[in-house]
Phi, psi and omega in degrees: 000318180298320180297320178298320180297318180296317180296316179298317179297320178295319178298317178297320179295317180294319179297317179296318179295320180296317178297319178298316180295322179294317179297319179296319179295318178298319180295315179298321179296320178295319180294320179296315179297321176296318180298321180294334177268007179078026182251139172229155179230145177210150172241147185226154170220142182192188179236143172260127181237122180164220180178174173262123189221148171282148178227119353284178179293124183289161182292339178295332177269108185275329180197142173268114186257352179197148180203138173222126181285342185062180180259111182240107184272154177216132175237136191214143171237134184233146168245127182247126179244116178271140189260349180228164182296326181285350181057046178264323182241141179191192176221159182234134170234138185216175173227124185236130171256121189210160170241146174229137183190176179186166165230138182217153176227135184218153173262129188232164174217127182055042183274121181298130189204150171231114184250167180252121182283178183300328181267009180088357179285152179261134179236125181247148178168212182245124184259135172235118183149207185265143180230127175250128185234138173235124178235131176206131180213148177250142185222151157262122181239144180236105174272144173229106195236147165277143184233142176225124179268117180286314175205191184295343184250338190242131180226134175253152179211151178199149178159186182274165170217158173234147181227142178240118185284133177254336176203160181192152178216125173225102186211180180164205177205160175249153182199165175052059180182204181210154177248129171265110184292134175084303182204175183299348179250009184283184180303135184266122177245116188264139173234109183230165178065232182268004181283127179228163176226124182280163170218157181209113180247022185301322181290349182264359181291143181285143179282325188246128175237153172213158182186197179232154176218153178217142184201180182223140178233131180241127179277101184284318177226187185304318183242357186257124176249151170237135186222160172215125181229128174267123179249123185238108179288140184250001172230157185298143177289342181262159178294158187296326184270007177276118186235010175295310171275120193273002180230155179283148177237126186250135177280119180234117187222147171254122178259121178235144180175203183223165181210166177247125179259127181277000000 
C-alpha cells in the first residue's frame, strides 16, 4: 500500500511538472512571436512624489510653512510597439492605477475660504492666518507616448495622458487667524489658540484630468527596468464652476520606480 502511495505521488509530481513546462513553453513562444511583431510588454510599480499647486504662487499665499508628499503608489502595465526594424522609434500605451496626494501648510492673507462653524453652519469670506490642507485622489490613467530608444539600455518617452478619478479628498482646517465674512471688510471671526475651523471641498474635485508626461527608462538587467517620469497636469483639479478657491491648482508629480520587461 505504501509503495502504491509513493508511485501515485510521483505520477502527480511528474504530471504537474510537465504542465508547468508546457505553460512556460507556451508563454515563451508567445513572447517570441510578439517580439517578431515589434511588441514588448512591461509592468511597473512606483511612487508619485509631488503635489497640487497654483502656478504661479498667488499673492494670497504668503509662505509655505509645511509640506509632506505622503505615500502615493502607482501600478502600471504598458504595451510598446516599435515601428522600425532597428526598434529605435515607437509608441507606448498603458493603463496606470495610481494615487496622488500631499499635505501642506501655508500662511495666507485675504485667502478666499468657506469654513464650517461649530454649529455646522458654513461661513464664506476672506481668511488671514494659517491653512492646513490634505489632498488625496485615486485615478485610472491612460498614457499614450512616443518612444525613442537611445541604446539597448536607455529609452526616452513623452506624450499626453488622461486620468479618471475614482475617489478623492480635499479637506483641512484653518487656525491662528481670522475670517472676514463676505469680503475683506466684513464681520471679523477670530480663531486663536487651539480653536480651528474645518473645510471640505472634496465634492468639488474634477472627475477628468489630462496632462503631459516625459520620462526615462533604464534597463538595469535583462528583465529589470528602472524609470522616472514627470507628470504635469494641464487642467485644474477642481470643477470649472467652483469659485471658492480663486486660482487653479495643477497636479505635478514625479513617478519613480521599477518594472519587469517580458
